[in-house]
Steps between C-alpha positions, in 0.01 A plus 500: 500500500249356257770473232722300740219259582419460129862414413518256792181325396603491133842353582357228726226419250744463211738287704222267609356489149836408351520193723132401472457468126656289232640701214328357193549805278877506519728222394500206737766507771820341388658227701831604655789381294742269671788739430314804640646613830354700786703801386330515159194660666686698767572872472673767702496877497362780712538872522736760639470868575733789576433856612781740592490842664385620842279189504697193396322172424649173383264211431591145393224240455611174333256216428497135400194356327369191327250466215250230599320543167534740207261737679565446874823575690592500868811613684682657791691823538704704741508875561761733644462878513747749642375851576711801605305821555702815569235762452431706815310448721529131398841340538507122513635184342297180482484160337195299398531131417278198449354257256197413292321219319311574182277357227440630150242400243523608134152601386608614153824476302685766700252597774510325838339509844735502797445424868751475781538470874787713631661521846738788569704578810502878549630749758231576755546686825289380788554399860607143427718493187654705225364289212175332405382268226208597280315283253315616190289339230566668166281439195487652155617441149767577251646490154784271392709596196706203372869560442638201317384141545495465884526858634257786554461850634201528736311796637230461770241703684420351842277600791543416869165347593588456870583868568580500870574833667871412500519393134802619309277557196292819496129421509305520175816551290616245247840333542694510174767238430716437200765235451648221291452123494751260351447131423759266650 
């Protein structure tokens, strides 16, 4: 729990600090060139997962982001997960879907902080409906390995700092994500 609060505080502090100070050590910000388009700073990517057997999982999570500066990026993403469990006594099929907004700040060459707000619609059996929507705040960090000029392979460790009793993420366990980003 303390580790989650530390990462949350560190992420917020670095985001606020990046907006509050002028960067006199680095080269001065360059003026946008007249021929530079919106798409020069946009990127897409995401992650996908597949597990086969008595428990089948298919996960697809695309994203679209934009680099506001060389260090700070924001974006949106979608998530769809199909689960088919045929392992007695559990036999069920379900789908989880939703979206997220995120922000990333590069603190070193390849090391970044990541924060996101995610809303997922999940199966939930109660007296009123068969589905419910849960929201989570995920914070953590990651490593970005460049692949070519505008692409990278990213791996992240995130923690759910909201941890409601219905969270889809197990409490006190890190969420591991890996995926690719491609410049547009």
